VMD Tcl script that draws the C-alpha trace (Angstrom):
set ca {
  {0.15 -0.34 -0.18}
  {1.65 3.21 -1.13}
  {1.73 6.61 0.99}
  {-1.49 7.94 -0.27}
  {-3.21 4.88 0.49}
  {-2.17 4.81 3.74}
  {-2.81 8.53 4.30}
  {-6.50 7.89 2.61}
  {-6.82 4.83 5.67}
  {-6.36 7.07 8.04}
  {-8.32 10.22 6.89}
  {-11.34 7.52 6.63}
  {-10.41 5.78 10.18}
  {-9.87 9.52 11.97}
  {-12.95 10.64 10.48}
  {-15.20 7.90 11.65}
  {-14.18 8.14 15.09}
  {-14.64 11.47 14.68}
  {-18.26 10.73 13.84}
  {-19.16 7.77 16.18}
  {-17.72 10.05 19.26}
  {-20.24 13.23 18.05}
  {-22.89 10.90 17.67}
  {-22.49 9.11 21.31}
  {-22.04 12.64 22.54}
  {-25.27 13.98 21.41}
  {-27.21 11.08 22.59}
  {-25.42 11.14 25.91}
  {-26.53 14.83 26.03}
  {-29.71 14.04 25.07}
  {-30.23 11.52 27.68}
  {-28.95 13.69 30.60}
  {-31.48 16.16 28.88}
  {-34.66 14.18 29.28}
  {-33.81 13.08 32.74}
  {-33.18 16.73 34.08}
  {-36.24 17.57 32.63}
  {-37.93 14.24 34.28}
  {-36.70 15.53 37.11}
  {-38.06 18.89 37.23}
  {-41.28 18.01 35.93}
  {-41.47 15.50 39.35}
  {-39.93 18.68 41.57}
  {-42.72 21.22 40.00}
  {-45.33 18.14 40.74}
  {-44.50 17.87 44.34}
  {-44.23 21.51 45.16}
  {-47.13 22.94 47.39}
  {-49.85 25.03 45.86}
  {-49.53 28.53 47.12}
  {-52.00 30.11 48.69}
  {-54.55 32.75 47.89}
  {-53.00 36.09 48.62}
  {-55.41 38.95 50.19}
  {-57.21 41.69 48.00}
  {-54.68 44.35 49.66}
  {-51.36 42.47 47.98}
  {-53.37 41.35 44.67}
  {-51.19 44.46 42.89}
  {-47.79 43.75 44.54}
  {-44.86 42.63 41.52}
  {-44.22 38.88 41.10}
  {-40.83 37.30 42.11}
  {-38.75 36.58 39.38}
  {-38.76 33.19 38.37}
  {-35.31 31.18 40.05}
  {-33.84 29.46 36.76}
  {-33.89 25.91 35.83}
  {-31.52 23.44 37.68}
  {-30.99 21.51 34.40}
  {-29.43 23.78 32.15}
  {-25.88 24.24 34.24}
  {-25.05 20.23 34.26}
  {-25.84 19.75 30.10}
  {-23.63 22.65 29.38}
  {-20.63 21.99 31.62}
  {-20.89 18.20 30.96}
  {-20.87 19.08 27.11}
  {-17.69 21.65 27.99}
  {-15.93 18.03 29.36}
  {-16.96 16.32 26.51}
  {-15.65 18.43 24.04}
  {-12.42 18.81 25.79}
  {-12.05 14.85 26.19}
  {-12.50 14.96 22.79}
  {-9.95 17.68 21.37}
  {-7.32 15.70 23.65}
  {-7.84 12.30 22.16}
  {-7.40 14.39 19.03}
  {-4.22 15.44 19.88}
  {-3.01 12.24 21.54}
  {-3.93 10.30 17.93}
  {-1.77 13.01 16.46}
  {-4.43 14.68 14.43}
  {-4.32 18.08 16.17}
  {-1.01 20.09 17.08}
  {-0.07 21.21 20.35}
  {-0.57 24.76 18.93}
  {-4.02 23.86 17.34}
  {-5.22 22.12 20.77}
  {-4.42 24.83 22.57}
  {-6.43 27.29 20.47}
  {-9.50 25.20 20.36}
  {-9.14 24.64 24.22}
  {-9.26 28.39 24.44}
  {-12.15 28.97 22.61}
  {-14.21 26.36 24.17}
  {-13.02 27.74 27.43}
  {-13.79 31.36 26.70}
  {-10.15 32.67 27.15}
}
mol new
graphics top color blue
foreach p $ca { graphics top sphere $p radius 0.5 }
foreach p [lrange $ca 0 end-1] q [lrange $ca 1 end] { graphics top cylinder $p $q radius 0.2 }
display resetview
């Protein structure tokens, strides 16, 4: 097998590995999101009904709604998955040290 054939084979293997890794990551994040949504729904169902307020307080502004608790874990998990994927690509020699550092900085917002 010539050099060109080996390069083509390596490109196909690397592309397939990346596609599989991305699909696994997306499925995993989807499962985590479903689980978090189910937990939030159960928690919402378990909260007691608010008591009716007297007529004098009828026009008081409502307190701000709390942020949904499920958003933070999915974002941080996705970030961890992406960093692991970049590290794997660097270890395989697909990314150079400079490319890895630049991509990592971009993910971390630096």
